[in-house]
C-alpha positions as CSV (number, residue, x, y, z in Angstrom):
1,X,19.2,25.8,6.1
2,X,18.2,23.2,8.9
3,X,18.2,19.9,8.5
4,X,14.4,19.3,9.2
5,X,14.0,21.6,5.9
6,X,16.7,19.5,4.3
7,X,14.4,16.6,5.0
8,X,11.3,18.0,3.8
9,X,13.0,19.3,0.5
10,X,14.5,15.8,0.4
11,X,10.8,14.0,0.4
12,X,9.8,16.7,-2.6
13,X,13.0,16.0,-4.6
14,X,11.8,12.0,-4.4
15,X,7.8,12.8,-5.1
16,X,10.0,14.7,-8.3
17,X,11.8,11.7,-8.5
18,X,9.4,9.6,-8.1
19,X,6.8,11.7,-10.9
20,X,9.8,11.7,-13.5
21,X,9.9,8.1,-13.4
22,X,5.7,7.7,-13.9
23,X,5.9,10.1,-16.6
24,X,8.8,8.7,-18.2
25,X,6.8,4.8,-18.4
26,X,4.1,6.7,-20.0
27,X,6.1,9.2,-22.2
28,X,6.2,5.2,-23.8
29,X,10.3,5.5,-25.5
30,X,9.6,9.6,-25.0
31,X,7.5,8.7,-28.1
32,X,4.3,11.1,-26.7
33,X,5.1,14.2,-26.0
34,X,3.1,15.8,-23.2
35,X,4.3,12.8,-20.9
36,X,8.2,13.2,-22.8
37,X,7.8,17.2,-21.2
38,X,7.1,16.5,-17.9
39,X,9.8,13.6,-17.6
40,X,11.8,16.5,-18.2
41,X,10.6,19.1,-16.1
42,X,9.5,16.8,-13.5
43,X,13.7,15.3,-13.3
44,X,15.2,19.4,-13.2
45,X,13.4,20.0,-10.7
46,X,14.8,16.9,-8.7
47,X,18.3,17.6,-9.4
48,X,17.0,21.2,-8.3
49,X,16.2,20.5,-5.1
50,X,19.1,17.3,-4.4
51,X,21.0,20.4,-5.3
52,X,19.2,22.0,-2.2
53,X,19.3,19.4,0.6
54,X,23.0,18.4,-0.7
55,X,23.6,22.5,0.9
56,X,23.1,21.1,4.7
57,X,23.3,16.9,4.7
58,X,26.5,15.2,3.0
59,X,26.1,13.9,-0.7
60,X,26.4,10.4,-0.2
61,X,24.1,10.5,2.6
62,X,21.3,12.7,0.9
63,X,21.3,10.5,-2.4
64,X,21.6,7.6,-0.6
65,X,18.0,8.3,1.0
66,X,17.0,9.9,-2.0
67,X,17.7,6.9,-4.3
68,X,16.3,4.1,-1.8
69,X,13.4,6.5,-0.9
70,X,12.6,6.7,-4.8
71,X,12.8,3.2,-5.5
72,X,10.4,2.6,-2.9
73,X,7.9,4.9,-4.1
74,X,8.2,3.9,-7.7
75,X,7.4,0.6,-6.9
76,X,4.0,1.7,-5.0
77,X,3.7,4.0,-8.3
78,X,4.0,0.5,-10.1
79,X,1.6,-1.8,-8.4
80,X,-1.2,1.4,-8.2
81,X,-0.9,3.3,-11.6
82,X,1.0,-0.1,-13.7
83,X,-0.4,-3.2,-12.2
84,X,3.5,-5.0,-11.3
85,X,3.1,-6.7,-8.6
86,X,6.6,-8.0,-7.1
87,X,7.2,-10.9,-6.5
88,X,8.8,-12.3,-2.9
89,X,12.5,-11.3,-3.6
90,X,11.1,-8.5,-4.2
91,X,9.5,-7.2,-1.5
92,X,12.2,-8.5,0.8
93,X,14.7,-6.2,-0.8
94,X,12.3,-3.2,-0.4
95,X,12.6,-4.3,3.4
96,X,16.5,-4.0,3.1
97,X,16.4,-1.3,0.9
98,X,13.8,0.7,3.7
99,X,15.8,-0.6,6.4
100,X,19.6,0.9,5.0
101,X,17.8,4.3,4.7
102,X,17.0,4.6,7.9
103,X,20.0,3.1,9.1
104,X,22.2,6.0,6.9
105,X,19.6,8.2,8.6
106,X,19.4,8.1,12.2
107,X,22.7,5.8,12.7
108,X,25.1,7.7,10.8
109,X,26.8,10.5,10.5
110,X,24.8,13.3,8.8
111,X,26.4,16.0,10.2
């Protein structure tokens, strides 16, 4: 699998990871059946897609990229779905996370 394909699959993993975080919040401590089930299904799909990405991209780069992007995406979901507005320090931290993900992928050795 080429790097472009791996990065596309990584985006799918981020979407699934973000979805699982939203479903987990909606499950109210895993007391609601449907959101709990959707959390489990989406996290399994997320881990499967990450395992595919790790065939082409080193595990550290894969997970750093996944975690950083998932944090950003989950924060955006929190703003829109749960009305959780980040403060200035959170926004600055998110900017640093984005900078870190870009540095790892654009300047780091991903081969």
